[in-house]
C-alpha positions in Angstrom: 69.0 -158.2 -114.5 72.6 -159.0 -113.7 73.7 -160.8 -110.6 74.7 -159.2 -107.3 77.7 -157.0 -107.9 81.0 -157.2 -106.1 83.0 -154.2 -104.9 85.6 -153.2 -107.4 83.7 -154.1 -110.6 84.2 -151.8 -113.5 81.7 -149.4 -115.0 78.5 -150.8 -116.6 78.8 -151.6 -120.3 76.2 -150.1 -122.6 73.5 -152.7 -123.4 74.7 -155.1 -120.7 72.5 -156.1 -117.7 73.3 -153.9 -114.8 74.9 -155.5 -111.7 72.9 -155.1 -108.5 74.2 -154.1 -105.1 73.1 -154.3 -101.6 73.4 -151.4 -99.1 75.9 -153.3 -97.1 78.2 -153.4 -100.1 77.7 -149.7 -100.9 78.5 -148.6 -97.3 82.0 -149.9 -97.8 82.7 -147.3 -100.4 82.8 -144.0 -98.5 86.5 -143.4 -98.3 88.8 -140.8 -99.9 89.5 -142.2 -103.4 86.8 -144.8 -103.1 83.4 -143.3 -103.1 80.0 -144.5 -104.4 76.6 -142.9 -104.2 73.0 -143.8 -105.2 70.8 -141.6 -107.4 67.3 -142.8 -108.4 68.2 -146.4 -107.3 71.3 -146.4 -109.6 74.8 -146.8 -108.2 77.6 -144.6 -109.4 81.3 -144.7 -108.7 82.5 -141.1 -108.3 85.9 -141.9 -106.9 87.9 -140.4 -109.7 85.4 -138.0 -111.1 84.7 -136.2 -107.8 87.7 -133.9 -108.3 86.1 -132.7 -111.5 82.7 -132.1 -110.0 81.7 -128.4 -110.8 80.4 -127.9 -107.3 83.7 -129.3 -105.8 84.7 -132.7 -104.5 83.7 -132.0 -100.9 80.1 -131.2 -101.8 79.4 -134.4 -103.7 81.6 -136.4 -101.3 79.3 -135.5 -98.5 76.8 -137.9 -99.9 79.1 -140.9 -100.3 77.5 -144.3 -99.7 74.1 -142.6 -99.4 71.0 -142.1 -101.5 71.7 -138.7 -103.0 68.5 -138.5 -105.1 66.9 -135.5 -103.4 70.3 -133.7 -103.1 70.9 -134.3 -106.8 67.5 -132.8 -107.7 67.9 -129.9 -105.3 71.2 -128.7 -106.6 70.8 -129.2 -110.3 68.3 -127.3 -112.6 68.7 -129.2 -115.8 68.6 -132.8 -114.7 68.7 -134.3 -118.2 71.9 -132.4 -119.0 73.6 -133.6 -115.7 72.6 -137.2 -116.2 74.8 -137.2 -119.3 77.8 -136.8 -117.0 76.5 -139.5 -114.7 76.1 -142.2 -117.4 79.9 -143.0 -117.7 80.0 -143.4 -113.8 77.2 -145.9 -113.7 78.3 -149.3 -112.2 74.9 -150.9 -111.3 71.7 -150.5 -109.4 70.1 -151.4 -106.1 69.0 -154.9 -105.8 65.2 -155.2 -106.2 64.7 -156.2 -102.5 66.7 -153.2 -101.2 64.9 -150.1 -100.1 65.7 -146.8 -101.9 67.2 -145.4 -98.7 69.8 -146.9 -96.4 68.6 -146.8 -92.8 65.3 -146.1 -91.1 63.6 -143.3 -93.2 60.0 -142.4 -93.7 59.2 -143.4 -97.3 55.9 -141.6 -97.2 57.6 -138.3 -96.2 60.2 -138.8 -99.0 57.3 -139.3 -101.5 55.4 -136.3 -100.2 58.4 -134.0 -100.3 59.1 -135.0 -103.9 55.4 -134.2 -104.7 55.8 -130.9 -103.0 58.9 -130.1 -105.1 56.9 -131.0 -108.3 54.1 -128.7 -107.2 56.7 -125.9 -106.7 58.0 -126.5 -110.2 54.5 -126.5 -111.6 53.9 -123.1 -109.9 57.1 -121.9 -111.6 58.7 -121.0 -108.3 62.1 -121.9 -109.6 61.8 -119.1 -112.2 63.8 -115.9 -111.3 62.5 -112.4 -111.8 65.3 -110.4 -113.6 63.9 -107.1 -112.3 64.3 -108.3 -108.7 68.0 -109.1 -109.0 68.6 -106.0 -111.2 67.3 -103.8 -108.4 69.5 -105.7 -105.9 72.6 -105.0 -108.0 71.5 -101.4 -108.6 71.1 -100.6 -104.9 74.5 -102.1 -104.1 76.2 -99.9 -106.7 74.3 -96.9 -105.4 75.6 -97.6 -101.9 79.1 -97.8 -103.1 78.8 -94.4 -104.8 77.1 -92.9 -101.8 79.9 -93.9 -99.4 82.5 -92.3 -101.7 80.3 -89.1 -102.1 80.1 -88.8 -98.3 83.9 -88.6 -98.0 84.2 -86.5 -101.1 81.7 -83.9 -99.9 82.3 -83.9 -96.2 85.9 -84.9 -95.9 87.6 -87.7 -94.0 86.5 -86.7 -90.5 85.3 -89.1 -87.9 81.6 -88.7 -88.5 81.7 -88.9 -92.3 84.2 -91.8 -92.1 81.9 -93.7 -89.7 78.9 -93.1 -91.9 80.8 -94.2 -95.0 82.1 -97.3 -93.3 78.5 -98.2 -92.3 77.2 -97.7 -95.8 80.1 -99.7 -97.3 79.5 -102.6 -94.8 75.9 -102.6 -95.7 76.8 -102.7 -99.4 79.3 -105.5 -98.7 76.7 -107.5 -96.8 74.2 -107.1 -99.7 76.9 -108.1 -102.2 77.4 -111.3 -100.2 73.7 -112.0 -100.4 73.7 -111.5 -104.2 76.8 -113.7 -104.7 75.1 -116.3 -102.5 72.1 -116.3 -104.9 74.4 -116.6 -107.9 76.4 -119.4 -106.2 73.2 -121.3 -105.8 72.4 -120.8 -109.5 69.1 -119.2 -108.6 69.4 -116.1 -110.9 70.1 -117.3 -114.4 69.1 -120.5 -116.1 72.6 -121.4 -117.2 75.1 -122.3 -114.5 77.9 -120.6 -116.4 76.1 -117.3 -116.4 75.6 -117.5 -112.6 79.3 -118.4 -112.2 80.6 -115.4 -114.3 78.2 -113.0 -112.5 79.3 -114.4 -109.1 82.9 -113.8 -110.0 82.1 -110.2 -110.8 80.1 -109.6 -107.6 82.7 -111.4 -105.3 85.7 -110.1 -107.1 84.7 -106.5 -107.8 82.0 -105.7 -105.3 82.6 -108.2 -102.5 85.6 -109.8 -101.5 75.9 -126.2 -96.8 74.3 -129.1 -98.4 74.9 -130.7 -95.1 73.8 -128.1 -92.6 75.1 -128.4 -89.0 77.0 -131.6 -89.8 80.6 -131.6 -88.5 83.2 -131.6 -91.3 80.4 -131.1 -93.9 79.2 -127.6 -93.0 81.9 -124.9 -92.6 79.5 -122.7 -90.7 79.6 -125.0 -87.7 83.1 -126.5 -88.0 84.7 -123.8 -85.8 86.6 -125.9 -83.2 89.0 -125.3 -81.5 88.0 -121.6 -81.2 84.3 -122.3 -80.4 82.6 -125.6 -79.5 79.1 -126.4 -80.7 76.8 -129.4 -80.1 78.4 -132.8 -79.8 82.0 -131.3 -80.1 81.5 -129.9 -76.6 81.3 -133.4 -75.1 84.1 -134.8 -77.3 86.5 -132.0 -76.2 85.5 -132.4 -72.6 86.0 -136.1 -72.5 89.4 -135.8 -74.2 90.5 -133.1 -71.7 91.0 -130.5 -74.5 91.2 -127.0 -73.3 92.6 -124.6 -75.8 90.4 -121.7 -74.6 88.0 -121.2 -71.7 85.0 -122.6 -73.5 82.7 -122.1 -70.6 83.0 -118.4 -71.3 82.8 -118.7 -75.1 79.5 -116.9 -75.1 81.4 -113.8 -73.9 84.5 -113.8 -76.0 82.4 -114.7 -79.1 81.6 -111.0 -79.4 85.3 -110.0 -79.4 86.9 -112.6 -81.7 84.2 -114.5 -83.5 83.1 -112.1 -86.3 86.5 -110.4 -86.9 88.3 -113.8 -86.9 85.9 -115.2 -89.4 86.1 -112.2 -91.9 89.6 -111.0 -91.5 91.3 -114.4 -91.1 89.1 -116.8 -92.9 87.7 -114.6 -95.7 90.8 -112.5 -96.4 94.0 -114.3 -95.4 92.9 -117.9 -95.9 91.2 -117.2 -99.2 94.2 -115.3 -100.6 96.5 -118.1 -99.4 94.3 -120.7 -101.1 94.3 -118.7 -104.4 98.1 -118.5 -104.3 98.8 -122.1 -103.3 96.2 -123.5 -105.8 97.3 -120.9 -108.5 93.7 -119.6 -109.0 94.9 -116.8 -111.3 91.5 -115.6 -112.4 90.3 -115.3 -108.8 93.5 -113.5 -107.9 93.0 -111.0 -110.7 89.4 -110.4 -109.4 90.7 -109.9 -105.9 93.4 -107.5 -107.1 90.8 -105.5 -109.0 88.7 -105.1 -105.8 91.6 -104.0 -103.6 92.9 -101.7 -106.3 89.5 -100.0 -106.8 89.1 -99.6 -103.0 92.5 -98.1 -102.5 92.3 -95.8 -105.6 88.9 -94.5 -104.3 90.0 -93.8 -100.7 93.7 -93.3 -100.6 93.5 -89.7 -102.0 91.5 -88.8 -98.8 93.2 -90.9 -96.2 96.5 -92.0 -97.6 97.4 -95.6 -97.9 97.5 -96.4 -94.1 94.2 -94.7 -93.6 92.5 -96.4 -96.5 93.6 -99.8 -95.2 92.3 -98.8 -91.7 88.9 -97.9 -93.4 88.9 -101.3 -95.1 89.5 -103.2 -91.9 86.7 -101.2 -90.2 84.3 -102.0 -93.0 85.3 -105.7 -92.8 84.8 -105.8 -89.0 81.3 -104.2 -89.3 80.4 -106.6 -92.1 81.7 -109.6 -90.1 79.2 -108.9 -87.3 76.4 -108.8 -89.8 77.5 -112.0 -91.5 78.0 -114.0 -88.3 74.7 -113.0 -86.7 72.6 -113.3 -89.8 74.0 -116.6 -91.0 74.2 -118.3 -87.6 70.8 -117.2 -86.1 69.2 -120.1 -88.1 71.9 -122.7 -87.3 73.7 -122.5 -84.0 70.6 -122.8 -81.9 69.6 -126.0 -83.7 70.8 -129.6 -83.6 74.5 -129.8 -84.4 76.4 -133.1 -84.5 77.6 -135.9 -86.7 75.9 -137.5 -89.6 72.5 -139.0 -88.9 71.7 -140.3 -92.4 68.2 -138.8 -92.5 66.2 -138.2 -95.6 66.7 -134.8 -97.3 63.6 -133.0 -95.8 64.1 -134.3 -92.2 67.8 -133.3 -92.2 67.2 -129.8 -93.4 64.3 -129.2 -90.9 66.3 -130.6 -88.0 69.2 -128.2 -88.6 67.5 -125.0 -89.6 64.7 -122.6 -88.4 63.1 -119.5 -89.8 62.9 -115.9 -88.5 59.7 -114.0 -88.7 59.5 -112.2 -92.1 59.0 -108.5 -92.7 60.1 -106.3 -95.6 63.1 -105.0 -93.6 64.2 -108.4 -92.2 63.8 -110.0 -95.7 66.1 -107.3 -97.1 68.5 -107.1 -94.2 69.1 -110.9 -94.1 69.0 -111.5 -97.8 65.9 -113.6 -97.3 68.0 -116.0 -95.2 65.3 -115.6 -92.6 63.5 -118.3 -94.8 66.4 -120.7 -94.0 64.1 -123.8 -94.1 62.9 -123.0 -97.6 66.4 -122.1 -98.7 67.9 -125.4 -97.6 65.0 -127.5 -99.0 65.2 -125.7 -102.3 68.7 -124.2 -102.7 68.2 -123.2 -106.4 64.9 -121.5 -105.8 65.1 -117.7 -106.2 64.7 -116.1 -102.8 61.8 -113.9 -103.9 59.6 -117.1 -104.0 60.3 -118.3 -100.5 57.2 -116.7 -99.2 55.1 -118.5 -101.8 56.5 -122.0 -101.1 56.5 -121.6 -97.3 52.8 -122.6 -96.8 53.4 -125.8 -98.8 56.4 -126.6 -96.5 54.3 -125.9 -93.4 51.6 -128.2 -94.6 54.1 -131.0 -95.2 55.5 -130.5 -91.7 52.0 -130.5 -90.1 51.1 -133.8 -92.0 54.3 -135.6 -90.8 54.6 -134.1 -87.3 57.8 -132.2 -88.1 58.9 -129.0 -86.4 58.6 -125.9 -88.5 60.2 -123.4 -86.2 59.8 -119.6 -86.7 61.3 -117.1 -84.2 61.2 -113.4 -83.7 64.4 -111.7 -85.0 65.7 -110.6 -81.6 64.9 -114.0 -80.1 67.0 -115.7 -82.8 70.0 -113.4 -82.0 69.7 -114.1 -78.2 69.5 -117.8 -78.9 72.9 -117.7 -80.5 74.4 -116.6 -77.2 72.4 -119.0 -75.2 73.5 -121.9 -77.4 77.1 -121.0 -77.0 76.8 -120.8 -73.3 75.0 -124.2 -73.2 77.7 -125.8 -75.3 80.4 -124.3 -73.0 78.6 -125.6 -69.9 78.4 -129.1 -71.4 82.1 -129.0 -72.2 83.0 -127.9 -68.6 80.9 -130.7 -67.1 82.5 -133.3 -69.3 85.9 -131.9 -68.7 85.6 -132.0 -64.9 83.8 -135.3 -64.4 85.3 -137.7 -67.0 
């Protein structure tokens, strides 16, 4: 065993004793361009390699100066293959006297969660059913055809147009769910197959690792339009008032969903593709817009087809915001707490009572706890792993929250109002 390492040491040489590091040394390396992390007690310098990380530099950077063992196992299916890429980044290991986790964490909970994951693997719950996802794709394509047939058979009147827009919005929502599955590599064994299929679904049919952590989860990093959790106090203390946040639970309905879909998903995504010269993504996007306009311009003309597109996006945006936020906004939102993997996911997510309709309507995101604990697990297996997760929570006194669907929706409004009231109090009394 080598001596205690010093910051700035080069990568470990093959066959040479590994330097050892203390957590106080590792914590110093969580800066842009200088980032270390720990996996299975080994220390890796990802400073330069992070930009080449297939999942993006932000995702892996979220775990800088932390034990990322459970995140590493959660997001990668073939661990032996991925470890080949880690080997050149190895610079040392934790000193023998150092705990595997930095900070106060329940070692028994970590051990039990890893045993739970192994049990899920033994039950083959990470194996996808091709027929399930084939049916999903089939019913999406059927809805696309149905919407066109409605206009073709009944004409572009108000009633057929409204019906077609509703069907198209439903198709778009289900396409988002399918691309979400592919993005989490939960459909095919090979990541490349998932990536190619996701490009097709997103480009031709459609358009958190750190849930509820500011600057690490885009779903809750919505300031200055909306304030959530600890940001309410921060904005109040700093006398920031860009909008009447004490009324955000009211204007949320008007600007929240459309702003997210039309501005974030359309304008910002297109701008990103142009600035970063993502030509493949641009071609996929062009193919989607071309197909949509070719299908509906003969009935509406170009302005009418664009108006139909906006109507579909607005309808879809409401589905997207309500479904994706019903598990997050009412939960704890704030800055990094450096919890273990299981505790951090359970603190930031909750489930919605399952049914055949809710499972389909939400893309199984009503099982948000299971989805965050096991992001590469095919969603048709969430029901099977849920009892194991409930048993783990009961053993360790952790909250496993399940809400009725309507209650989950109402809680979004209540959480926005609560955050707005907190902002107003801090704004007036600091």
